[in-house]
N, CA, C, O and CB atoms as a CASP TS submission, in Angstrom:
PFRMAT TS
TARGET T0000
AUTHOR 0000-0000-0000
METHOD Language model
MODEL 1
PARENT N/A
ATOM      1  N   MET     1      -4.692 -41.835  10.604  1.00  0.00           N
ATOM      2  CA  MET     1      -3.536 -41.221  10.005  1.00  0.00           C
ATOM      3  C   MET     1      -2.547 -42.304   9.609  1.00  0.00           C
ATOM      4  O   MET     1      -2.281 -43.221  10.387  1.00  0.00           O
ATOM      5  CB  MET     1      -2.894 -40.209  10.963  1.00  0.00           C
ATOM      6  N   GLN     2      -2.004 -42.205   8.408  1.00  0.00           N
ATOM      7  CA  GLN     2      -0.997 -43.138   7.910  1.00  0.00           C
ATOM      8  C   GLN     2       0.396 -42.639   8.292  1.00  0.00           C
ATOM      9  O   GLN     2       0.733 -41.473   8.088  1.00  0.00           O
ATOM     10  CB  GLN     2      -1.116 -43.308   6.369  1.00  0.00           C
ATOM     11  N   ILE     3       1.189 -43.540   8.846  1.00  0.00           N
ATOM     12  CA  ILE     3       2.543 -43.210   9.278  1.00  0.00           C
ATOM     13  C   ILE     3       3.479 -44.273   8.713  1.00  0.00           C
ATOM     14  O   ILE     3       3.208 -45.469   8.820  1.00  0.00           O
ATOM     15  CB  ILE     3       2.647 -43.128  10.850  1.00  0.00           C
ATOM     16  N   ASP     4       4.553 -43.841   8.127  1.00  0.00           N
ATOM     17  CA  ASP     4       5.536 -44.766   7.589  1.00  0.00           C
ATOM     18  C   ASP     4       6.192 -45.549   8.729  1.00  0.00           C
ATOM     19  O   ASP     4       6.553 -44.975   9.757  1.00  0.00           O
ATOM     20  CB  ASP     4       6.599 -44.010   6.762  1.00  0.00           C
ATOM     21  N   LYS     5       6.342 -46.853   8.542  1.00  0.00           N
ATOM     22  CA  LYS     5       6.944 -47.697   9.577  1.00  0.00           C
ATOM     23  C   LYS     5       8.321 -47.182   9.987  1.00  0.00           C
ATOM     24  O   LYS     5       8.678 -47.234  11.164  1.00  0.00           O
ATOM     25  CB  LYS     5       7.054 -49.142   9.086  1.00  0.00           C
ATOM     26  N   ASP     6       9.088 -46.689   9.031  1.00  0.00           N
ATOM     27  CA  ASP     6      10.430 -46.192   9.341  1.00  0.00           C
ATOM     28  C   ASP     6      10.394 -45.015  10.315  1.00  0.00           C
ATOM     29  O   ASP     6      11.318 -44.833  11.108  1.00  0.00           O
ATOM     30  CB  ASP     6      11.144 -45.778   8.060  1.00  0.00           C
ATOM     31  N   THR     7       9.323 -44.215  10.254  1.00  0.00           N
ATOM     32  CA  THR     7       9.169 -43.099  11.197  1.00  0.00           C
ATOM     33  C   THR     7       9.005 -43.628  12.612  1.00  0.00           C
ATOM     34  O   THR     7       9.596 -43.098  13.553  1.00  0.00           O
ATOM     35  CB  THR     7       7.959 -42.216  10.812  1.00  0.00           C
ATOM     36  N   VAL     8       8.205 -44.669  12.760  1.00  0.00           N
ATOM     37  CA  VAL     8       7.992 -45.284  14.079  1.00  0.00           C
ATOM     38  C   VAL     8       9.298 -45.870  14.600  1.00  0.00           C
ATOM     39  O   VAL     8       9.648 -45.692  15.767  1.00  0.00           O
ATOM     40  CB  VAL     8       6.900 -46.386  14.006  1.00  0.00           C
ATOM     41  N   ILE     9      10.009 -46.564  13.732  1.00  0.00           N
ATOM     42  CA  ILE     9      11.265 -47.196  14.135  1.00  0.00           C
ATOM     43  C   ILE     9      12.288 -46.142  14.545  1.00  0.00           C
ATOM     44  O   ILE     9      12.974 -46.301  15.554  1.00  0.00           O
ATOM     45  CB  ILE     9      11.823 -48.064  12.995  1.00  0.00           C
ATOM     46  N   GLN    10      12.390 -45.084  13.777  1.00  0.00           N
ATOM     47  CA  GLN    10      13.342 -44.021  14.110  1.00  0.00           C
ATOM     48  C   GLN    10      12.959 -43.354  15.431  1.00  0.00           C
ATOM     49  O   GLN    10      13.829 -43.011  16.232  1.00  0.00           O
ATOM     50  CB  GLN    10      13.401 -42.970  12.978  1.00  0.00           C
ATOM     51  N   PHE    11      11.662 -43.173  15.654  1.00  0.00           N
ATOM     52  CA  PHE    11      11.175 -42.589  16.900  1.00  0.00           C
ATOM     53  C   PHE    11      11.624 -43.443  18.087  1.00  0.00           C
ATOM     54  O   PHE    11      12.120 -42.919  19.084  1.00  0.00           O
ATOM     55  CB  PHE    11       9.631 -42.458  16.876  1.00  0.00           C
ATOM     56  N   LEU    12      11.447 -44.759  17.973  1.00  0.00           N
ATOM     57  CA  LEU    12      11.873 -45.647  19.055  1.00  0.00           C
ATOM     58  C   LEU    12      13.390 -45.589  19.259  1.00  0.00           C
ATOM     59  O   LEU    12      13.868 -45.573  20.393  1.00  0.00           O
ATOM     60  CB  LEU    12      11.437 -47.089  18.760  1.00  0.00           C
ATOM     61  N   LYS    13      14.134 -45.558  18.164  1.00  0.00           N
ATOM     62  CA  LYS    13      15.590 -45.470  18.277  1.00  0.00           C
ATOM     63  C   LYS    13      16.001 -44.169  18.953  1.00  0.00           C
ATOM     64  O   LYS    13      16.908 -44.158  19.785  1.00  0.00           O
ATOM     65  CB  LYS    13      16.246 -45.576  16.894  1.00  0.00           C
ATOM     66  N   ASN    14      15.339 -43.076  18.598  1.00  0.00           N
ATOM     67  CA  ASN    14      15.653 -41.780  19.214  1.00  0.00           C
ATOM     68  C   ASN    14      15.393 -41.795  20.712  1.00  0.00           C
ATOM     69  O   ASN    14      16.008 -41.042  21.467  1.00  0.00           O
ATOM     70  CB  ASN    14      14.836 -40.669  18.560  1.00  0.00           C
ATOM     71  N   LEU    15      14.479 -42.658  21.133  1.00  0.00           N
ATOM     72  CA  LEU    15      14.184 -42.799  22.554  1.00  0.00           C
ATOM     73  C   LEU    15      15.155 -43.751  23.250  1.00  0.00           C
ATOM     74  O   LEU    15      15.092 -43.929  24.467  1.00  0.00           O
ATOM     75  CB  LEU    15      12.760 -43.288  22.741  1.00  0.00           C
ATOM     76  N   GLY    16      16.055 -44.364  22.472  1.00  0.00           N
ATOM     77  CA  GLY    16      16.993 -45.318  23.050  1.00  0.00           C
ATOM     78  C   GLY    16      16.366 -46.680  23.276  1.00  0.00           C
ATOM     79  O   GLY    16      16.860 -47.464  24.086  1.00  0.00           O
ATOM     80  N   ARG    17      15.295 -46.967  22.576  1.00  0.00           N
ATOM     81  CA  ARG    17      14.563 -48.219  22.744  1.00  0.00           C
ATOM     82  C   ARG    17      14.850 -49.143  21.558  1.00  0.00           C
ATOM     83  O   ARG    17      13.955 -49.474  20.780  1.00  0.00           O
ATOM     84  CB  ARG    17      13.037 -47.953  22.876  1.00  0.00           C
ATOM     85  N   GLN    18      16.098 -49.547  21.438  1.00  0.00           N
ATOM     86  CA  GLN    18      16.562 -50.338  20.303  1.00  0.00           C
ATOM     87  C   GLN    18      15.844 -51.682  20.193  1.00  0.00           C
ATOM     88  O   GLN    18      15.514 -52.113  19.088  1.00  0.00           O
ATOM     89  CB  GLN    18      18.052 -50.567  20.412  1.00  0.00           C
ATOM     90  N   ASP    19      15.599 -52.346  21.316  1.00  0.00           N
ATOM     91  CA  ASP    19      14.930 -53.650  21.279  1.00  0.00           C
ATOM     92  C   ASP    19      13.530 -53.526  20.679  1.00  0.00           C
ATOM     93  O   ASP    19      13.126 -54.339  19.847  1.00  0.00           O
ATOM     94  CB  ASP    19      14.848 -54.254  22.696  1.00  0.00           C
ATOM     95  N   GLU    20      12.786 -52.485  21.116  1.00  0.00           N
ATOM     96  CA  GLU    20      11.452 -52.276  20.584  1.00  0.00           C
ATOM     97  C   GLU    20      11.510 -51.904  19.106  1.00  0.00           C
ATOM     98  O   GLU    20      10.654 -52.316  18.324  1.00  0.00           O
ATOM     99  CB  GLU    20      10.727 -51.190  21.378  1.00  0.00           C
ATOM    100  N   ALA    21      12.525 -51.122  18.723  1.00  0.00           N
ATOM    101  CA  ALA    21      12.679 -50.741  17.310  1.00  0.00           C
ATOM    102  C   ALA    21      12.910 -51.982  16.448  1.00  0.00           C
ATOM    103  O   ALA    21      12.369 -52.088  15.347  1.00  0.00           O
ATOM    104  CB  ALA    21      13.855 -49.741  17.137  1.00  0.00           C
ATOM    105  N   THR    22      13.707 -52.909  16.946  1.00  0.00           N
ATOM    106  CA  THR    22      13.978 -54.143  16.215  1.00  0.00           C
ATOM    107  C   THR    22      12.704 -54.971  16.072  1.00  0.00           C
ATOM    108  O   THR    22      12.417 -55.493  14.994  1.00  0.00           O
ATOM    109  CB  THR    22      15.069 -54.962  16.924  1.00  0.00           C
ATOM    110  N   ARG    23      11.946 -55.090  17.151  1.00  0.00           N
ATOM    111  CA  ARG    23      10.679 -55.828  17.098  1.00  0.00           C
ATOM    112  C   ARG    23       9.690 -55.140  16.176  1.00  0.00           C
ATOM    113  O   ARG    23       8.987 -55.804  15.413  1.00  0.00           O
ATOM    114  CB  ARG    23      10.078 -55.968  18.500  1.00  0.00           C
ATOM    115  N   ALA    24       9.628 -53.823  16.236  1.00  0.00           N
ATOM    116  CA  ALA    24       8.699 -53.072  15.393  1.00  0.00           C
ATOM    117  C   ALA    24       9.018 -53.292  13.921  1.00  0.00           C
ATOM    118  O   ALA    24       8.112 -53.347  13.088  1.00  0.00           O
ATOM    119  CB  ALA    24       8.752 -51.572  15.730  1.00  0.00           C
ATOM    120  N   GLN    25      10.300 -53.419  13.597  1.00  0.00           N
ATOM    121  CA  GLN    25      10.714 -53.642  12.204  1.00  0.00           C
ATOM    122  C   GLN    25      10.032 -54.878  11.634  1.00  0.00           C
ATOM    123  O   GLN    25       9.618 -54.883  10.475  1.00  0.00           O
ATOM    124  CB  GLN    25      12.248 -53.791  12.108  1.00  0.00           C
ATOM    125  N   SER    26       9.915 -55.924  12.444  1.00  0.00           N
ATOM    126  CA  SER    26       9.332 -57.170  11.936  1.00  0.00           C
ATOM    127  C   SER    26       7.824 -57.264  12.167  1.00  0.00           C
ATOM    128  O   SER    26       7.149 -58.026  11.474  1.00  0.00           O
ATOM    129  CB  SER    26      10.011 -58.351  12.585  1.00  0.00           C
ATOM    130  N   GLU    27       7.283 -56.511  13.121  1.00  0.00           N
ATOM    131  CA  GLU    27       5.872 -56.670  13.470  1.00  0.00           C
ATOM    132  C   GLU    27       4.934 -55.638  12.843  1.00  0.00           C
ATOM    133  O   GLU    27       3.758 -55.930  12.627  1.00  0.00           O
ATOM    134  CB  GLU    27       5.728 -56.611  14.941  1.00  0.00           C
ATOM    135  N   LEU    28       5.430 -54.456  12.552  1.00  0.00           N
ATOM    136  CA  LEU    28       4.563 -53.414  12.010  1.00  0.00           C
ATOM    137  C   LEU    28       4.446 -53.522  10.497  1.00  0.00           C
ATOM    138  O   LEU    28       5.397 -53.921   9.825  1.00  0.00           O
ATOM    139  CB  LEU    28       5.086 -52.037  12.395  1.00  0.00           C
ATOM    140  N   PRO    29       3.272 -53.163   9.955  1.00  0.00           N
ATOM    141  CA  PRO    29       3.153 -53.098   8.494  1.00  0.00           C
ATOM    142  C   PRO    29       3.953 -51.911   7.966  1.00  0.00           C
ATOM    143  O   PRO    29       4.310 -51.011   8.726  1.00  0.00           O
ATOM    144  CB  PRO    29       1.664 -52.984   8.061  1.00  0.00           C
ATOM    145  N   ASP    30       4.232 -51.911   6.674  1.00  0.00           N
ATOM    146  CA  ASP    30       5.020 -50.827   6.070  1.00  0.00           C
ATOM    147  C   ASP    30       4.359 -49.466   6.274  1.00  0.00           C
ATOM    148  O   ASP    30       5.036 -48.463   6.498  1.00  0.00           O
ATOM    149  CB  ASP    30       5.216 -51.085   4.575  1.00  0.00           C
ATOM    150  N   SER    31       3.048 -49.446   6.195  1.00  0.00           N
ATOM    151  CA  SER    31       2.291 -48.217   6.431  1.00  0.00           C
ATOM    152  C   SER    31       1.424 -48.444   7.666  1.00  0.00           C
ATOM    153  O   SER    31       0.503 -49.261   7.643  1.00  0.00           O
ATOM    154  CB  SER    31       1.415 -47.822   5.177  1.00  0.00           C
ATOM    155  N   VAL    32       1.715 -47.731   8.724  1.00  0.00           N
ATOM    156  CA  VAL    32       1.008 -47.895   9.998  1.00  0.00           C
ATOM    157  C   VAL    32      -0.180 -46.933  10.013  1.00  0.00           C
ATOM    158  O   VAL    32      -0.030 -45.737   9.763  1.00  0.00           O
ATOM    159  CB  VAL    32       1.964 -47.633  11.222  1.00  0.00           C
ATOM    160  N   ASP    33      -1.342 -47.466  10.307  1.00  0.00           N
ATOM    161  CA  ASP    33      -2.537 -46.642  10.465  1.00  0.00           C
ATOM    162  C   ASP    33      -2.727 -46.429  11.961  1.00  0.00           C
ATOM    163  O   ASP    33      -2.868 -47.392  12.715  1.00  0.00           O
ATOM    164  CB  ASP    33      -3.812 -47.312   9.802  1.00  0.00           C
ATOM    165  N   SER    34      -2.733 -45.182  12.388  1.00  0.00           N
ATOM    166  CA  SER    34      -2.752 -44.894  13.827  1.00  0.00           C
ATOM    167  C   SER    34      -4.012 -45.428  14.506  1.00  0.00           C
ATOM    168  O   SER    34      -3.975 -45.750  15.693  1.00  0.00           O
ATOM    169  CB  SER    34      -2.643 -43.393  14.059  1.00  0.00           C
ATOM    170  N   ASP    35      -5.117 -45.528  13.784  1.00  0.00           N
ATOM    171  CA  ASP    35      -6.338 -46.089  14.374  1.00  0.00           C
ATOM    172  C   ASP    35      -6.324 -47.613  14.309  1.00  0.00           C
ATOM    173  O   ASP    35      -6.500 -48.291  15.322  1.00  0.00           O
ATOM    174  CB  ASP    35      -7.585 -45.543  13.656  1.00  0.00           C
ATOM    175  N   ARG    36      -6.116 -48.130  13.127  1.00  0.00           N
ATOM    176  CA  ARG    36      -6.147 -49.585  12.923  1.00  0.00           C
ATOM    177  C   ARG    36      -5.069 -50.295  13.742  1.00  0.00           C
ATOM    178  O   ARG    36      -5.309 -51.372  14.286  1.00  0.00           O
ATOM    179  CB  ARG    36      -5.969 -49.914  11.438  1.00  0.00           C
ATOM    180  N   ASP    37      -3.885 -49.693  13.828  1.00  0.00           N
ATOM    181  CA  ASP    37      -2.741 -50.339  14.468  1.00  0.00           C
ATOM    182  C   ASP    37      -2.447 -49.800  15.867  1.00  0.00           C
ATOM    183  O   ASP    37      -1.340 -49.969  16.378  1.00  0.00           O
ATOM    184  CB  ASP    37      -1.523 -50.176  13.605  1.00  0.00           C
ATOM    185  N   ALA    38      -3.415 -49.162  16.472  1.00  0.00           N
ATOM    186  CA  ALA    38      -3.208 -48.585  17.808  1.00  0.00           C
ATOM    187  C   ALA    38      -2.757 -49.652  18.808  1.00  0.00           C
ATOM    188  O   ALA    38      -1.901 -49.386  19.652  1.00  0.00           O
ATOM    189  CB  ALA    38      -4.500 -47.911  18.307  1.00  0.00           C
ATOM    190  N   GLY    39      -3.322 -50.844  18.720  1.00  0.00           N
ATOM    191  CA  GLY    39      -2.925 -51.924  19.622  1.00  0.00           C
ATOM    192  C   GLY    39      -1.476 -52.332  19.436  1.00  0.00           C
ATOM    193  O   GLY    39      -0.758 -52.559  20.409  1.00  0.00           O
ATOM    194  N   LEU    40      -1.047 -52.424  18.184  1.00  0.00           N
ATOM    195  CA  LEU    40       0.353 -52.758  17.905  1.00  0.00           C
ATOM    196  C   LEU    40       1.280 -51.668  18.420  1.00  0.00           C
ATOM    197  O   LEU    40       2.307 -51.953  19.036  1.00  0.00           O
ATOM    198  CB  LEU    40       0.571 -52.967  16.399  1.00  0.00           C
ATOM    199  N   LEU    41       0.909 -50.415  18.165  1.00  0.00           N
ATOM    200  CA  LEU    41       1.732 -49.306  18.655  1.00  0.00           C
ATOM    201  C   LEU    41       1.816 -49.347  20.176  1.00  0.00           C
ATOM    202  O   LEU    41       2.865 -49.069  20.757  1.00  0.00           O
ATOM    203  CB  LEU    41       1.158 -47.948  18.185  1.00  0.00           C
ATOM    204  N   GLY    42       0.700 -49.696  20.812  1.00  0.00           N
ATOM    205  CA  GLY    42       0.676 -49.795  22.271  1.00  0.00           C
ATOM    206  C   GLY    42       1.645 -50.835  22.802  1.00  0.00           C
ATOM    207  O   GLY    42       2.192 -50.670  23.892  1.00  0.00           O
ATOM    208  N   LYS    43       1.865 -51.909  22.043  1.00  0.00           N
ATOM    209  CA  LYS    43       2.838 -52.929  22.448  1.00  0.00           C
ATOM    210  C   LYS    43       4.228 -52.337  22.612  1.00  0.00           C
ATOM    211  O   LYS    43       5.037 -52.830  23.398  1.00  0.00           O
ATOM    212  CB  LYS    43       2.876 -54.063  21.427  1.00  0.00           C
ATOM    213  N   PHE    44       4.494 -51.284  21.867  1.00  0.00           N
ATOM    214  CA  PHE    44       5.801 -50.636  21.922  1.00  0.00           C
ATOM    215  C   PHE    44       5.773 -49.380  22.785  1.00  0.00           C
ATOM    216  O   PHE    44       6.731 -48.607  22.805  1.00  0.00           O
ATOM    217  CB  PHE    44       6.273 -50.290  20.519  1.00  0.00           C
ATOM    218  N   GLY    45       4.655 -49.182  23.503  1.00  0.00           N
ATOM    219  CA  GLY    45       4.543 -48.039  24.399  1.00  0.00           C
ATOM    220  C   GLY    45       4.335 -46.720  23.684  1.00  0.00           C
ATOM    221  O   GLY    45       4.681 -45.662  24.211  1.00  0.00           O
ATOM    222  N   ILE    46       3.772 -46.775  22.485  1.00  0.00           N
ATOM    223  CA  ILE    46       3.587 -45.562  21.696  1.00  0.00           C
ATOM    224  C   ILE    46       2.119 -45.190  21.642  1.00  0.00           C
ATOM    225  O   ILE    46       1.271 -45.995  21.257  1.00  0.00           O
ATOM    226  CB  ILE    46       4.143 -45.742  20.278  1.00  0.00           C
ATOM    227  N   ASP    47       1.836 -43.978  22.028  1.00  0.00           N
ATOM    228  CA  ASP    47       0.510 -43.401  21.876  1.00  0.00           C
ATOM    229  C   ASP    47       0.430 -42.863  20.447  1.00  0.00           C
ATOM    230  O   ASP    47       1.281 -42.065  20.054  1.00  0.00           O
ATOM    231  CB  ASP    47       0.232 -42.267  22.952  1.00  0.00           C
ATOM    232  N   PRO    48      -0.566 -43.275  19.658  1.00  0.00           N
ATOM    233  CA  PRO    48      -0.664 -42.775  18.284  1.00  0.00           C
ATOM    234  C   PRO    48      -0.663 -41.245  18.200  1.00  0.00           C
ATOM    235  O   PRO    48      -0.221 -40.688  17.195  1.00  0.00           O
ATOM    236  CB  PRO    48      -1.920 -43.312  17.637  1.00  0.00           C
ATOM    237  N   GLY    49      -1.145 -40.569  19.225  1.00  0.00           N
ATOM    238  CA  GLY    49      -1.135 -39.107  19.242  1.00  0.00           C
ATOM    239  C   GLY    49       0.277 -38.550  19.209  1.00  0.00           C
ATOM    240  O   GLY    49       0.514 -37.490  18.630  1.00  0.00           O
ATOM    241  N   MET    50       1.225 -39.263  19.831  1.00  0.00           N
ATOM    242  CA  MET    50       2.626 -38.837  19.798  1.00  0.00           C
ATOM    243  C   MET    50       3.130 -38.807  18.365  1.00  0.00           C
ATOM    244  O   MET    50       3.791 -37.858  17.944  1.00  0.00           O
ATOM    245  CB  MET    50       3.503 -39.772  20.654  1.00  0.00           C
ATOM    246  N   LEU    51       2.808 -39.861  17.623  1.00  0.00           N
ATOM    247  CA  LEU    51       3.304 -39.951  16.255  1.00  0.00           C
ATOM    248  C   LEU    51       2.645 -38.925  15.354  1.00  0.00           C
ATOM    249  O   LEU    51       3.281 -38.404  14.438  1.00  0.00           O
ATOM    250  CB  LEU    51       3.077 -41.343  15.704  1.00  0.00           C
ATOM    251  N   SER    52       1.383 -38.629  15.600  1.00  0.00           N
ATOM    252  CA  SER    52       0.741 -37.617  14.764  1.00  0.00           C
ATOM    253  C   SER    52       1.398 -36.263  14.998  1.00  0.00           C
ATOM    254  O   SER    52       1.517 -35.467  14.066  1.00  0.00           O
ATOM    255  CB  SER    52      -0.776 -37.542  15.056  1.00  0.00           C
ATOM    256  N   GLN    53       1.824 -35.992  16.222  1.00  0.00           N
ATOM    257  CA  GLN    53       2.549 -34.749  16.495  1.00  0.00           C
ATOM    258  C   GLN    53       3.893 -34.751  15.794  1.00  0.00           C
ATOM    259  O   GLN    53       4.331 -33.726  15.273  1.00  0.00           O
ATOM    260  CB  GLN    53       2.741 -34.552  18.004  1.00  0.00           C
ATOM    261  N   LEU    54       4.546 -35.901  15.782  1.00  0.00           N
ATOM    262  CA  LEU    54       5.853 -36.010  15.144  1.00  0.00           C
ATOM    263  C   LEU    54       5.738 -35.790  13.645  1.00  0.00           C
ATOM    264  O   LEU    54       6.521 -35.039  13.064  1.00  0.00           O
ATOM    265  CB  LEU    54       6.481 -37.377  15.433  1.00  0.00           C
ATOM    266  N   THR    55       4.769 -36.438  13.017  1.00  0.00           N
ATOM    267  CA  THR    55       4.650 -36.346  11.569  1.00  0.00           C
ATOM    268  C   THR    55       4.108 -34.999  11.126  1.00  0.00           C
ATOM    269  O   THR    55       4.365 -34.571  10.001  1.00  0.00           O
ATOM    270  CB  THR    55       3.761 -37.448  11.050  1.00  0.00           C
ATOM    271  N   SER    56       3.364 -34.324  11.992  1.00  0.00           N
ATOM    272  CA  SER    56       2.845 -33.006  11.619  1.00  0.00           C
ATOM    273  C   SER    56       3.809 -31.898  12.036  1.00  0.00           C
ATOM    274  O   SER    56       3.586 -30.729  11.723  1.00  0.00           O
ATOM    275  CB  SER    56       1.468 -32.774  12.256  1.00  0.00           C
ATOM    276  N   GLY    57       4.863 -32.259  12.734  1.00  0.00           N
ATOM    277  CA  GLY    57       5.856 -31.271  13.156  1.00  0.00           C
ATOM    278  C   GLY    57       5.443 -30.498  14.389  1.00  0.00           C
ATOM    279  O   GLY    57       6.073 -29.492  14.718  1.00  0.00           O
ATOM    280  N   GLY    58       4.408 -30.934  15.079  1.00  0.00           N
ATOM    281  CA  GLY    58       3.936 -30.230  16.264  1.00  0.00           C
ATOM    282  C   GLY    58       4.967 -30.191  17.372  1.00  0.00           C
ATOM    283  O   GLY    58       5.239 -31.212  18.004  1.00  0.00           O
ATOM    284  N   GLY    59       5.539 -29.035  17.614  1.00  0.00           N
ATOM    285  CA  GLY    59       6.489 -28.888  18.703  1.00  0.00           C
ATOM    286  C   GLY    59       7.893 -29.323  18.357  1.00  0.00           C
ATOM    287  O   GLY    59       8.803 -29.174  19.172  1.00  0.00           O
ATOM    288  N   GLY    60       8.089 -29.857  17.168  1.00  0.00           N
ATOM    289  CA  GLY    60       9.421 -30.292  16.773  1.00  0.00           C
ATOM    290  C   GLY    60       9.727 -31.678  17.297  1.00  0.00           C
ATOM    291  O   GLY    60       9.322 -32.044  18.401  1.00  0.00           O
ATOM    292  N   ALA    61      10.437 -32.435  16.506  1.00  0.00           N
ATOM    293  CA  ALA    61      10.730 -33.818  16.881  1.00  0.00           C
ATOM    294  C   ALA    61      11.551 -33.900  18.153  1.00  0.00           C
ATOM    295  O   ALA    61      11.323 -34.787  18.975  1.00  0.00           O
ATOM    296  CB  ALA    61      11.460 -34.521  15.761  1.00  0.00           C
ATOM    297  N   GLY    62      12.505 -32.988  18.332  1.00  0.00           N
ATOM    298  CA  GLY    62      13.334 -33.028  19.537  1.00  0.00           C
ATOM    299  C   GLY    62      12.519 -32.856  20.792  1.00  0.00           C
ATOM    300  O   GLY    62      12.716 -33.584  21.766  1.00  0.00           O
ATOM    301  N   GLY    63      11.607 -31.909  20.787  1.00  0.00           N
ATOM    302  CA  GLY    63      10.749 -31.685  21.941  1.00  0.00           C
ATOM    303  C   GLY    63       9.841 -32.869  22.209  1.00  0.00           C
ATOM    304  O   GLY    63       9.588 -33.223  23.361  1.00  0.00           O
ATOM    305  N   LEU    64       9.351 -33.480  21.134  1.00  0.00           N
ATOM    306  CA  LEU    64       8.480 -34.633  21.282  1.00  0.00           C
ATOM    307  C   LEU    64       9.248 -35.818  21.858  1.00  0.00           C
ATOM    308  O   LEU    64       8.735 -36.532  22.720  1.00  0.00           O
ATOM    309  CB  LEU    64       7.855 -35.005  19.937  1.00  0.00           C
ATOM    310  N   VAL    65      10.455 -36.027  21.393  1.00  0.00           N
ATOM    311  CA  VAL    65      11.277 -37.121  21.913  1.00  0.00           C
ATOM    312  C   VAL    65      11.571 -36.884  23.388  1.00  0.00           C
ATOM    313  O   VAL    65      11.531 -37.825  24.180  1.00  0.00           O
ATOM    314  CB  VAL    65      12.596 -37.252  21.109  1.00  0.00           C
ATOM    315  N   ASP    66      11.866 -35.642  23.773  1.00  0.00           N
ATOM    316  CA  ASP    66      12.106 -35.340  25.184  1.00  0.00           C
ATOM    317  C   ASP    66      10.879 -35.658  26.029  1.00  0.00           C
ATOM    318  O   ASP    66      11.004 -36.238  27.107  1.00  0.00           O
ATOM    319  CB  ASP    66      12.494 -33.869  25.358  1.00  0.00           C
ATOM    320  N   LYS    67       9.690 -35.282  25.547  1.00  0.00           N
ATOM    321  CA  LYS    67       8.459 -35.596  26.283  1.00  0.00           C
ATOM    322  C   LYS    67       8.272 -37.093  26.403  1.00  0.00           C
ATOM    323  O   LYS    67       7.915 -37.604  27.464  1.00  0.00           O
ATOM    324  CB  LYS    67       7.242 -34.971  25.599  1.00  0.00           C
ATOM    325  N   ALA    68       8.516 -37.796  25.298  1.00  0.00           N
ATOM    326  CA  ALA    68       8.342 -39.250  25.312  1.00  0.00           C
ATOM    327  C   ALA    68       9.331 -39.897  26.265  1.00  0.00           C
ATOM    328  O   ALA    68       8.971 -40.839  26.971  1.00  0.00           O
ATOM    329  CB  ALA    68       8.512 -39.832  23.901  1.00  0.00           C
ATOM    330  N   LYS    69      10.568 -39.416  26.303  1.00  0.00           N
ATOM    331  CA  LYS    69      11.561 -39.971  27.231  1.00  0.00           C
ATOM    332  C   LYS    69      11.089 -39.830  28.666  1.00  0.00           C
ATOM    333  O   LYS    69      11.276 -40.740  29.473  1.00  0.00           O
ATOM    334  CB  LYS    69      12.920 -39.278  27.053  1.00  0.00           C
ATOM    335  N   ASP    70      10.472 -38.683  28.998  1.00  0.00           N
ATOM    336  CA  ASP    70       9.936 -38.493  30.329  1.00  0.00           C
ATOM    337  C   ASP    70       8.865 -39.517  30.644  1.00  0.00           C
ATOM    338  O   ASP    70       8.777 -39.997  31.775  1.00  0.00           O
ATOM    339  CB  ASP    70       9.382 -37.099  30.477  1.00  0.00           C
ATOM    340  N   MET    71       8.047 -39.858  29.655  1.00  0.00           N
ATOM    341  CA  MET    71       6.976 -40.840  29.848  1.00  0.00           C
ATOM    342  C   MET    71       7.528 -42.217  30.122  1.00  0.00           C
ATOM    343  O   MET    71       6.935 -42.984  30.879  1.00  0.00           O
ATOM    344  CB  MET    71       6.071 -40.886  28.634  1.00  0.00           C
ATOM    345  N   PHE    72       8.679 -42.550  29.505  1.00  0.00           N
ATOM    346  CA  PHE    72       9.237 -43.903  29.612  1.00  0.00           C
ATOM    347  C   PHE    72      10.171 -44.066  30.803  1.00  0.00           C
ATOM    348  O   PHE    72      10.680 -45.164  31.029  1.00  0.00           O
ATOM    349  CB  PHE    72       9.978 -44.256  28.346  1.00  0.00           C
ATOM    350  N   LYS    73      10.412 -43.007  31.573  1.00  0.00           N
ATOM    351  CA  LYS    73      11.284 -43.153  32.749  1.00  0.00           C
ATOM    352  C   LYS    73      10.624 -44.086  33.749  1.00  0.00           C
ATOM    353  O   LYS    73       9.400 -44.156  33.866  1.00  0.00           O
ATOM    354  CB  LYS    73      11.583 -41.771  33.406  1.00  0.00           C
ATOM    355  N   GLY    74      11.472 -44.790  34.457  1.00  0.00           N
ATOM    356  CA  GLY    74      10.913 -45.589  35.519  1.00  0.00           C
ATOM    357  C   GLY    74      11.355 -46.940  35.535  1.00  0.00           C
ATOM    358  O   GLY    74      10.943 -47.714  36.398  1.00  0.00           O
TER
END
C-alpha cells in the first residue's frame, strides 16, 4: 500500500512524537510503500497495518491515534 509521507508525519505528530516526525521527514521517501518500507516505519515504531487503517478510515483517525498512544505508553 502506498502512503503519503505527510500522512506518516502527521500521524507521529498526533501521537506527540515530534522527534520521530522530524526524523521521518528526512528519512522517509515521499511515497511510503508499507511493504517495501516496513523496516523504516519500524524505526519510528509504526506498524504498517496502523497506517493502512488510518488511510482507509478504519475506525476513524482519532480512535486509531488513541490505540497507538496506548501502544507507545511506557
